[in-house]
N, C-alpha and C positions, 0 to 999 in steps of 0.2 A: 173118289175121295181124294183131296189134295193133302200132301205131307208137308209140313213146315219144319224146318230145322232151326234151333235156337241160334247157332253160330254161323249161319249162312251168309249173312251181311258181312261179317268179319272176314270169312274166307274169300269172299268175292272182292273185297277192297284191299285186302293185303298186298296183292302185287301193285295195285295203283298207288298205295302209300309208299311202297319201297321205291317206286320209280320217281315219285315226287320228291321224296327225301333225298335221293341220290342227286337229282338234278337242281333242287333248290336248297341244298345244305347251307349254302352261304347266306341264305335269307334268315336262317334261325329257325326252320321248321323242326318239330320233333314229335315223336310218337309217345303215346301213354305207356307206361310200364305194364308188364303182363299182369302184375298184382292188381291194377286198377280196373281190369276188365271183368265183366260179369255177364252171365246171359240175361239178355233183355227179353221183355214180355213180348209176346207174339205181336207182330206189326210195328214195333217200335225199334229204332236203331240202336245199336249197342253204343257204349262209351267210346270204344275204339273208333267206331264209325264216326261219331261226332268229332273226335279230335282230327282225323284226317280230313273230314269236310271243312273244319275250321283252317286246317293249314292249307288246303287247296284254295280256299276262297281268298280273293284279294284283300289286302290289308287296308283297313279303313283308318283315315287320318283322325287323330284325336279330336274330340269336340272343341270347337272354338270356345274361347274364354268370354265369359260375360263381359259386355261393354263397361268399361270404367273400372275394372278390377285388375290389379297387377300382381304378379307373383312376387313374393319377397325376395331380396337379393340372396343368391346361394351362397352358403359358406364354403369354407375350403373343402370339407368332406363331401358335400353335395356336389361340388364341381368335379371331384374326382369320380364319384359314383355315376355321375352323368356322362362321363367320358370326355369332359372338357379338359383340354391340356393348357395350363397357364403359360402365357408368353414370356419368354426370357427377356429381361430388361438389361440395357447396357449399365445402368447405374447400379442395379442390384447385384450383377455378377452371379457367379456360381455359388449356390448354397453349400455345396460340399467344400469349396475352396474356403469359404468364409468360416466354416466350422474347423477345417483342418488347421488353419494358421492362427496364431495369436493376434488379435487386433487391439492395439494399445494406443490410446491417446495421450501423448507425452507433452507435458507442459513444465518448464522450469523457470526459476527466478534466480538471478545471480547479481550480487552487488560486488563491484570491484573499485579498488583504489587504484588510481594510475597516475602516472607523471604528468601526462597531457591529455585533456579530454579531446581536443581536435584531432590530435594523432591517433587516439584510440578509435574514434568514430570512423576515421578514414580506414583503419585497419579492419573494422567490423564490415565495412562495405566490401572490401577485397575478399574477406572470408566468406561472406555470403554468396558473392558471384562464383567463388572456387567450388563450393559444395553445390551449387545449383539451387540456392535458396534466394529469399527475397526479404527486404526490410519493409515491413508494413507501416510502422509508425516510428517517427524520429522527433525527439525534442532535445534541443541543445541550448544550454544557458551559459554563456561566457562573459556576461556583462558584471556578475557578481565577482567578489575577491577570490573565490575558489569556484572553478567551473564544474558543472554537472552536465549529465546528459542521461536521457531515457530512450531506449530502443527496443523495438519488438521485431524478432526475427522468425521467419517460417522457413525451416530447413528440412531436408529429407530425414525421415526418422532413422534411416541406416547410418547417417553421418553424425548422430549426436554425441557418440563417445569422443571422435576426433575433435569436434566443434569445441566440446568442454575443455579438452587439453589445450586448444588454441586460445580459448578465453582466458584460462588460468595463466597463460604466458603473457597476457597484456599487462597484468598488474597483480596486486594482492587481493585475494578472494576473501572478502569480509563475511559473506554469508551465500549459501546456495541451498535451493529447496527444488527437489525434482518430484513430480507426481505423475504416475502412469495409471490411466483408467481403462479398463478392458471394456470395449464397446462391441465385442463380438456378438453377444446375445442380442443386443439392441439392433445391429446390422442384420442378423439372421432373421429376427422377427419382423423387421421392416421388409425384407425381401419377400417373406411368405405373404405378408399383407399386400405387397404389390402384385404378386401373382394372383391371389384371390380377387383383388379389384379388377384385374385385367380380364379374368375369366368372366366376372359378373358383367362387365361392359360388354364382352363378346355375346353374352346370352341376351342382354337387353337389346342389342343390336338386332339379333335374330327375331326377337319378338316384335321389334319396331317394323321389321319387313313384313309382318303378317297382320300389323294393326289395320283395323277396318274403320275406325271413326276418328274424327278430329280430336276429340276429348281423350281419347286413348293415346293418340300420337303425342299430344302435348304432355300427358303424364310421363310418358316414357322419355320424352326429351328432357324433362325436368330431372328425372333420375340419372340419365346419362350425363348431364352436365354436372350433377353433384359428384358422380362417380370420378368423371375426369378431373374435377377439382382435387379430389382426394388422392388420385394418382400422381398428379403433378406435386402435390405436397409430400407424398412418400419418396418420389423421386429426388426431390430437393433435399430431404432429410437423408437419403442415401448418399447423395453427392457430398453433402456436409461431412457425414461420417467417414466417407472414403477419404477426403481431404484431410480430416483430423488424424487419421491413421497414417496417411502417406507422408505428412509433414509434421514435425514437432514445432511447438511454439516455445521461443525463448525470449523472456523478458529481462533485459541486461540494464543495469544502473550502473553509471559511471560517476565516481567522485575523484576530483583532483587532489593531490597531495598539497597541504598547506605549506607554503615556504617557510623555512625556519626564520623565526623573528629574532634579529640581531640588533640589540640596543647599542647604538654608537653615541656616546657623548662627545660632542665637539668641544665643549667648554669644560675647563676643570672645576670641580666642587670645592668650595671653601671648607676648610676643617673647623675654623672658629673664628670669632670676630673680637679682636681686641679693640678697646676704645677708651676714651677719655670721658670724665664727668665734671660737671660744674654744678655742685650741690649748695644748698642753703638749708640749715637746720633750725627749727624753732622749738625750744625746749619750754613746755608748759609746767615743768615740775616744781619750779621755784615761784616765789611770791611775785617777783617781777620776771616777765618773760625774757628768756636769753636767746639771742639770735646769733648763729654761727655762719661763718662763710668759708669756703675752702674748695678744695678740688679732690679728684679721685680717678681711679683707674678701674676698668671693668674687663673681665675675661669671660665673653659670652661664647658658649659651645652651640647653642641654639636658642630659640625664643623661649624654649621650656626650661633651660638651665643656664644660670651665670653666677659668677663669683665677683663681688665689688669690695673695693676698700675706698672709704671717704676719710680724708683728713680735713679738719675744720678749725678755725680760730674764732674765739669770741670777739665780737666787735669792741673796739677800743682796748683791748688786752695787750699788756706789755710783757707778758710772760713768754719765756722761751718755750718753744715746743708746742705741740698742738694742744688746744683746749678740748676737743673731742675727736673721738676715732670710732668709726663704725666699720665692722667687717660683717658682711652678710652674704648669705647664699639663698638663691630663689629662682623662680621662673615665671613665665607669663603665658596666657593662651589668648588666642583671637576670639572674637564672637562671630560665630556663624551667621547670626542675624544681621550682622553689620558688616558684612563682606568676607569673613573669614581670613583676613589678611591677604587677599589676592590683589587689593589695589595698590597702586604705586604711591598714592598719597592718603594720609589720614585714615590709618587703620587703628581702631581703639582696641585695647586688651586690658586684662585684669591679671594680678599675679600675687604671689605670696613671698615673704621674706623672713628669715630667721638668722640670728647670729649674736655678735658680741659688740657692746658699746662701752666707751669710756668717757665719762663726763666730768672734767677736772680730775679728781682724784678717785672718783667713785666708778667702780666696775659694775656692769649690769648685763643681763641678758635681755635681748630684744626679739619680739615677734610682731609681724605686722603684715599689711596688705599693701598692693601697688595698684594705683589707677594710672593708666598711662595711654599716650596717644603717639603712634608712629607717624611722625610727620612726613618723612620721605623714606622710601625703600627702593633701593636699586639692588642689582646683583653684587655689587662691591661696596656699597655705603648705605648706612642707616643713620637717621636722626630722630631721637625720642625726646619727648617732653612728658615727665611722669612726676607724680606725687606719692611718696611712700609714708605710710602712716604706721608708726611703731608704738608699741606699749613697752616701756622699760620697767623691769621687775628684778626682784632679787637685790642684795646689796643694801647699804645704809640708806640710799635715798628712797627706796620703796618704789611702788609703782607710780608711773606718770606717763603721760602722752607726749610723743615727739613726732612732729611733722617735717618731712625732709623732701621738698621739692627739688627737681634737677633737671638739667639739660645734658643729655648724653649722645655721643657720636661715636660710631664704630665703623671699622673698615673690614673687608673680608681678608682672610689670610689662608 
């Protein structure tokens, strides 16, 4: 009768398992835990035997993927769990370095009032070369009365304080605006995305090496092309961010000081215009019209104010002394629709007059209007032809109408 012991298989294979485990530890073999072993049924291998046999057997390659099917791009976590190490990029830099230091995109705008735009632009070129910067845009306008200039400078971020002091020395700072945007998180996220994309690219390249069909190769190549495009875009973004952090952007506007306006009058201005008058007066107050002739003087301060004295004699009168006397104060204005008095010849005007009149022995107040024509006007001489229309009132004669045409000449004094 043959005896069978339940743990005989385990006892027989234990030395072999220890030997294999010691020699092939680097291959990742392991034994099952003691808790997992249990007596097997007669004639069947135990669980420990099964694990040893599995470890001793050669590793089978994973089953080939079905043609036409592609694995999804691995995420950052999947790449790390699968053992892939993301390639470091020169544009991305070190992630720890990007997190440790503050990354600021500095942009400033300044408006300066300077003595000379051309000299200030030359000084800005010297300043940019001295700090290791560059002028990217420049627009200078010197054709207008007051010169202007617009410049954009890219300078190292570490030199911004000194550059601001130098710019303030060029002239008066009318306005200044400085903004600093922290792009550290954006730079860090772009670096992680670049690492993930490079790991995914490496994985697809490995899959491409094992592709068996043309269709599979083409699909993998399409994915590789897309991933390479995304990698270049991320690298470009990282280069742009690195440049914005390394160099500050300064927009400088220059305005030239307006020269003081000095009004120099080379010609003396007249104070007033004295002149002579040759009037004729027609009095319509009596039954027969009376006509007076005479002369007068005028003291004109401007076209809007003058004082006149007219002395007249009645035609055929043998009486000593004047037969009529008129003292009036008034002024005139030019018509803007008819030249505004800017012409040298024939400038029409309208005016008003008020004053005192004496006709024979009757005293009256007069009030009237003037219709005139400035025949000639120069800087030193004026010749006017006018007609003054008066209404005499008060006194014994009562109200009556008087017409006084006259020729007047005046000179500047």
